[in-house]
C-alpha positions in Angstrom: -4.6 22.7 24.5 -5.9 26.2 23.6 -3.2 27.8 25.7 -0.6 25.8 24.0 -1.9 26.8 20.6 -1.9 30.5 21.7 1.8 30.2 22.6 2.7 28.5 19.3 0.9 31.3 17.4 -1.5 31.4 14.4 1.2 31.2 11.7 2.6 27.7 12.5 -0.3 25.8 11.1 1.6 22.6 10.6 2.9 22.4 14.1 -0.6 23.2 15.5 -2.2 20.4 13.5 0.5 17.9 14.5 0.1 18.7 18.2 -3.7 18.4 17.9 -3.6 15.0 16.3 -1.0 13.7 18.8 -3.4 14.6 21.6 -6.3 13.2 19.6 -4.4 9.9 19.1 -3.5 9.5 22.8 -6.7 10.8 24.5 -9.8 10.6 22.3 -9.3 7.1 21.0 -13.1 6.3 20.9 -14.2 9.4 19.1 -13.5 9.2 15.3 -16.0 11.6 14.0 -15.5 10.6 10.4 -17.4 7.3 11.0 -20.1 8.6 13.3 -22.6 9.1 10.4 -23.5 6.2 8.1 -20.8 5.8 5.5 -21.5 3.6 2.5 -19.4 3.6 -0.7 -20.5 1.4 -3.7 -18.5 -1.8 -4.0 -16.3 -0.9 -1.0 -16.5 -3.0 2.2 -15.5 -1.0 5.3 -14.4 -3.2 8.3 -14.5 -1.6 11.7 -15.2 -4.4 14.2 -13.6 -7.7 15.1 -16.5 -10.0 14.1 -16.6 -8.5 10.6 -12.8 -8.8 10.4 -13.0 -12.5 11.2 -15.6 -13.0 8.5 -13.3 -11.3 6.0 -10.4 -13.6 7.0 -12.6 -16.6 6.3 -13.5 -15.2 2.9 -9.8 -14.7 2.1 -9.0 -18.2 3.1 -11.8 -19.6 1.0 -10.1 -17.9 -2.0 -6.7 -19.2 -1.3 -6.1 -20.4 -4.8 -5.6 -16.8 -6.1 -3.3 -13.8 -5.5 -4.4 -11.3 -2.8 -3.2 -7.7 -3.4 -2.5 -5.6 -0.2 -1.6 -2.1 0.6 -1.2 -0.1 3.8 -1.6 3.6 4.9 0.8 4.5 7.7 1.5 6.9 10.5 4.7 7.9 12.2 7.0 7.7 9.2 8.2 9.9 6.4 9.5 7.4 3.7 11.9 10.0 2.4 13.5 10.5 5.8 12.9 7.3 7.9 13.3 3.6 7.5 10.2 1.4 7.8 12.4 -1.0 9.8 12.2 1.3 12.8 9.3 3.7 12.1 5.7 3.6 11.2 2.4 1.9 12.1 -0.8 1.1 10.2 -3.7 3.5 10.3 -5.7 1.4 7.7 -5.0 -1.3 5.1 -6.7 -2.5 2.0 -7.1 -5.7 -0.1 -8.3 -6.7 -3.5 -8.5 -10.3 -4.6 -10.8 -10.2 -7.7 -14.0 -8.5 -8.7 -16.1 -11.5 -7.6 -14.8 -11.8 -4.0 -17.5 -10.0 -2.0 -16.6 -9.1 1.6 -20.1 -7.7 2.4 -20.5 -4.6 0.3 -18.2 -5.4 -2.6 -14.7 -6.6 -3.5 -12.7 -3.5 -2.4 -11.8 -4.2 1.2 -10.9 -1.4 3.6 -9.9 -2.2 7.2 -9.7 0.6 9.8 -6.9 0.3 12.4 -7.2 3.6 14.3 -9.0 5.0 17.3 -11.7 2.5 18.5 -10.5 0.1 15.8 -6.9 0.2 16.9 -5.1 -3.2 16.7 -7.9 -4.6 14.5 -5.0 -5.7 12.3 -4.2 -8.5 14.8 -7.3 -10.3 13.7 -5.5 -11.0 10.4 -2.3 -12.2 12.0 -2.9 -15.9 11.4 -3.8 -15.2 7.8 -0.8 -13.0 7.1 1.7 -15.5 8.7 0.3 -18.4 6.7 2.5 -19.0 3.6 -0.3 -20.9 1.8 -2.0 -17.6 0.9 0.0 -15.6 -1.7 0.0 -11.9 -1.0 1.0 -9.4 -3.6 2.4 -5.9 -2.9 4.0 -2.8 -4.4 7.2 -2.3 -2.5 6.9 -5.3 -0.3 9.9 -4.3 1.9 8.0 -1.3 3.2 4.7 -3.0 4.0 6.3 -6.1 5.5 8.3 -4.1 8.0 5.2 -2.0 9.0 3.2 -5.2 9.7 6.1 -6.5 11.8 5.7 -3.5 14.1 2.3 -4.9 14.9 3.7 -8.3 15.8 2.9 -9.8 12.4 5.6 -11.6 10.4 4.1 -11.7 6.9 4.6 -14.9 5.0 3.4 -16.1 1.6 5.1 -13.6 -0.7 3.3 -13.8 -4.0 5.1 -11.0 -5.8 6.1 -7.4 -5.8 4.9 -5.3 -8.8 7.8 -2.9 -8.2 10.4 -5.6 -8.6 8.6 -7.1 -11.6 8.4 -3.7 -13.3 12.1 -3.1 -12.8 12.9 -6.6 -14.1 10.9 -6.0 -17.3 12.3 -2.5 -18.1 15.4 -1.3 -16.3 15.6 1.8 -18.5 13.0 3.7 -16.6 14.0 6.5 -14.2 13.6 5.7 -10.4 10.4 7.8 -10.0 8.8 5.9 -12.9 8.5 2.8 -10.8 6.0 4.3 -8.3 2.5 2.7 -8.4 1.0 6.0 -9.6 3.4 6.3 -12.5 3.1 2.6 -13.5 -0.7 2.9 -13.4 -0.4 5.8 -15.8 2.1 4.0 -18.1 0.1 0.8 -18.2 -3.4 2.3 -17.8 -4.8 0.9 -21.1 -3.5 -2.6 -20.2 -5.0 -2.3 -16.7 -8.5 -1.6 -18.2 -8.1 -4.5 -20.6 -7.1 -6.8 -17.8 -10.1 -5.8 -15.7 -12.5 -6.3 -18.7 -11.0 -9.7 -19.3 -11.7 -10.7 -15.7 -15.3 -9.3 -15.9 -16.1 -11.0 -19.1 -14.8 -14.3 -17.8 -16.8 -13.9 -14.5 -20.0 -12.9 -16.3 -19.8 -16.1 -18.3 -19.1 -18.1 -15.1 -22.1 -16.6 -13.2 -24.4 -16.2 -16.2 -27.3 -17.7 -14.2 -26.6 -15.9 -11.0 -28.3 -12.5 -11.2 -27.1 -11.3 -7.8 -23.5 -12.0 -8.8 -24.0 -10.2 -12.1 -25.5 -7.2 -10.4 -22.5 -7.1 -8.1 -20.1 -7.2 -11.0 -21.9 -4.4 -12.8 -21.8 -2.3 -9.6 -18.1 -2.9 -9.3 -17.4 -2.0 -12.9 -19.6 1.1 -12.8 -17.8 2.5 -9.7 -14.8 4.0 -11.5 -15.8 3.4 -15.1 -12.9 3.5 -17.5 -10.4 4.8 -15.0 -8.0 2.6 -13.0 -5.3 5.1 -12.2 -3.8 6.0 -8.9 -4.3 9.7 -8.0 -1.6 11.6 -6.3 -2.4 12.6 -2.7 -1.6 16.2 -3.3 -3.8 16.4 -6.3 -6.7 14.8 -4.3 -6.4 16.5 -0.9 -4.2 19.6 -1.2 -6.0 23.0 -1.0 -5.3 26.7 -0.8 -4.7 28.1 2.6 -7.7 30.1 3.8 -6.7 33.6 5.2 -8.4 35.3 8.2 -10.3 37.4 5.7 -11.9 34.2 4.4 -10.1 34.5 1.0 -7.8 32.0 -0.5 -4.1 32.6 0.0 -1.3 31.7 -2.3 0.3 28.9 -0.3 -1.0 25.3 -0.3 -2.0 23.2 2.7 -1.8 19.4 2.8 -3.8 17.7 5.6 -2.0 15.3 7.9 -2.8 11.6 7.5 -4.8 11.5 10.7 -6.9 14.4 9.6 -7.7 12.6 6.3 -8.7 9.6 8.4 -10.8 11.4 11.0 -12.3 14.4 9.2 -15.8 13.8 7.7 -14.8 16.2 4.9 -12.1 13.9 3.6 -13.0 10.4 4.7 -14.9 9.2 1.6 -12.1 10.3 -0.8 -9.5 8.9 1.6 -11.1 5.4 1.6 -11.4 5.4 -2.2 -7.8 6.5 -2.5 -6.7 3.7 -0.1 -8.6 0.8 -1.7 -7.5 1.8 -5.3 -3.8 1.0 -4.5 -4.6 -2.6 -3.8 -6.9 -2.9 -6.8 -4.3 -1.4 -9.2 -1.6 -3.7 -7.7 -3.8 -6.8 -8.3 -4.2 -6.1 -12.1 -0.7 -4.8 -12.5 0.7 -8.1 -11.3 -1.1 -9.9 -14.1 0.2 -7.4 -16.6 3.8 -7.8 -15.4 3.6 -11.5 -15.6 2.5 -11.4 -19.2 5.2 -8.9 -20.1 7.9 -10.9 -18.3 6.7 -14.1 -20.0 7.2 -12.3 -23.3 11.0 -12.0 -22.6 13.0 -15.1 -23.2 15.6 -16.1 -20.5 18.0 -17.2 -23.2 18.9 -15.0 -26.1 21.5 -15.2 -28.8 23.6 -12.6 -27.0 23.9 -14.9 -24.0 27.3 -16.6 -24.0 26.2 -18.7 -21.0 22.4 -19.0 -21.3 20.4 -19.8 -18.2 19.2 -23.4 -17.6 16.8 -24.4 -20.3 14.1 -25.2 -17.7 13.6 -21.4 -17.2 11.9 -20.4 -20.5 11.3 -16.8 -19.8 11.9 -13.9 -17.4 8.8 -14.7 -15.3 10.3 -18.1 -14.6 13.5 -16.3 -13.5 11.4 -14.0 -11.3 9.6 -16.9 -9.5 12.8 -18.9 -9.0 15.3 -16.2 -8.2 14.1 -12.6 -7.8 11.0 -13.3 -5.7 12.9 -15.4 -3.1 15.6 -12.8 -3.0 12.9 -10.1 -2.5 11.9 -12.0 0.7 15.5 -12.4 1.7 16.2 -8.7 1.4 13.4 -7.9 3.9 15.0 -10.4 6.3 18.4 -8.7 5.9 17.0 -5.3 6.4 15.2 -6.4 9.6 18.4 -7.9 11.1 20.6 -5.1 9.8 24.4 -4.9 9.8 26.4 -4.7 13.0 28.7 -1.7 13.1 31.6 -1.3 15.5 31.2 2.3 16.5 34.3 2.4 18.7 36.4 1.2 15.8 34.9 3.8 13.5 35.7 6.6 16.1 39.3 5.5 16.3 39.5 5.3 12.5 38.0 8.8 12.2 40.5 10.3 14.7 43.4 8.5 13.0 42.6 9.8 9.5 41.7 13.2 10.8 45.1 13.6 12.4 46.8 12.1 9.3 45.3 14.7 6.9 45.8 17.5 9.4 49.6 16.9 9.8 50.5 15.6 6.3 
């Protein structure tokens, strides 16, 4: 490996890092240094063994009467360049299903799926494929395809906060529908929603001091902030020159480095679990906003059936089923007759060449 790095040269840092982690992934699967020392984060449950994973599945099943928000972190895909239908695998995934659902060390659930924990995701297969448990996502199409690469056909589509936000306000620019941007736009509402949950739960568990302590620990973890932080803001740093001084260029660690380097692992876990937590509260906010919009207005010449009173009714009955259907369509794809296209190309090429 050292000889290979020498041939590549010192300047191509990105290629050196990529080659290193490719070797790391295929050879040293039982040596994730980031988790070698004791790692405990307040109100975050870290799952790295099958027995613990099975217990978490049972806890999720016991709370089947509520929405479960999920998010994945992935390898082997650049969303700007590749389709999740044919690229990507899960390095870790996170869940949040309410402040009171304790998975062992709190309600923020982080499941490792890398190195010695590889394929731990399969312990959740039965749960994910059970339509009885409603799972909520931000950009469901991406996550569902990624799970499919692990042999899991996700069922129980509870909602997509990306779809709901678009349905509520179509005037936003495309980049304003990212989870980060939405968490910024609706930050005050997110905080109010979390306080509503906590106040309700504190009344429900008023005689259970252990539960109350857990809720206080959960609330105190990120205080008055519930906003997704951009990866570059959190992890990007100035390149260190040979002299030891900071250079002008910026370096962004690869995903595998964030997941395996003790320097980054704590912030990486916090970053990962926050996505699911924000998605959980954002779904409630989007429901309230969609319910505030009537499905039949004076401008409608042909109003929707009167049984659909608002846009959330329309979402549940039309857009949400269509959101599931779209992922099925993307998975199957569209058959293209390449030979026909070649003939067509040659025909039109000659046509424009000689006319």
